[in-house]
C-alpha positions in Angstrom: -26.9 236.4 65.4 -28.6 237.5 68.7 -24.7 237.9 70.2 -23.4 239.6 67.2 -23.0 243.4 67.6 -24.8 245.0 64.6 -22.0 246.2 62.9 -21.0 242.7 63.0 -24.2 241.2 61.7 -24.7 242.3 58.3 -21.1 241.4 57.3 -21.5 237.7 59.1 -25.1 238.0 56.8 -23.8 238.6 53.7 -21.0 236.5 53.7 -22.2 233.8 52.4 -21.6 231.2 55.1 -23.2 227.4 54.1 -23.0 225.4 57.4 -23.0 226.6 61.3 -19.0 225.8 61.3 -18.5 228.9 58.6 -21.0 231.0 60.6 -18.9 230.9 63.3 -15.9 231.2 61.6 -17.2 233.9 59.7 -17.9 236.1 62.9 -15.3 235.6 65.1 -13.1 236.5 61.7 -15.3 239.8 62.0 -14.9 240.1 65.7 -11.1 240.1 65.4 -11.0 242.4 62.5 -14.0 245.0 64.3 -12.2 247.6 66.4 -13.3 246.9 70.2 -12.5 248.9 72.7 -9.7 247.2 74.5 -7.9 246.6 71.4 -8.3 250.2 70.2 -6.8 251.4 73.3 -3.9 249.0 72.4 -3.3 250.2 68.8 -3.7 253.6 69.4 -0.3 253.0 72.2 1.5 251.2 70.0 0.9 253.4 67.1 1.6 256.6 69.3 5.0 254.5 69.8 5.5 254.2 66.5 5.1 257.7 65.7 7.5 259.1 68.9 10.2 256.8 67.4 9.8 257.9 63.8 9.6 261.9 65.2 12.8 260.9 67.5 14.5 259.4 64.6 13.8 262.3 62.0 15.6 264.6 64.6 18.2 262.5 64.8 18.7 262.1 60.5 18.1 266.5 60.6 20.8 266.6 63.4 23.5 264.6 60.9 22.4 265.8 57.9 23.3 269.5 59.7 26.5 268.3 60.8 27.6 266.3 57.3 26.7 269.9 56.1 28.8 271.8 58.5 31.6 269.3 57.7 31.2 269.2 53.9 31.5 273.1 54.1 34.6 273.1 56.3 36.5 270.2 53.6 36.2 272.3 51.4 37.0 275.0 52.5 39.9 273.5 53.1 42.7 274.6 51.2 46.3 272.4 50.7 48.6 274.0 48.8 52.4 272.6 47.8 54.9 273.3 50.7 58.2 275.1 49.1 60.9 273.4 51.4 64.3 274.3 51.7 66.5 271.2 50.8 67.5 269.4 53.4 71.2 268.1 54.1 69.5 264.5 54.2 68.8 264.9 50.3 72.3 266.1 49.4 73.8 263.5 51.1 76.5 261.5 49.3 78.6 258.5 50.5 82.0 258.5 50.4 84.7 255.7 51.0 87.6 256.4 53.2 90.4 253.3 53.2 92.3 253.2 56.1 94.9 250.7 56.0 96.3 249.4 59.1 100.0 247.9 59.3 
């Protein structure tokens, strides 16, 4: 118990470990769970990276939402009307047969 830090001693003492092996295992778990200098730096770096990615994703999502709103407004403003075309000669076609007799 001498090599364990003050913060971890109370945890290990309250764990109720009955054997030396259990006590060592509890102490190891406590050391891994406690934030140390190296692990807190790594965690801070990882948290910073995750926050940067979330911020970038949010910016992209906001831009996409703005673009979608703009396109929706353009689509809703566009009207489609019927086109009145004069009757084309193709629609008035009639099929005629001429009989040619060759002698």
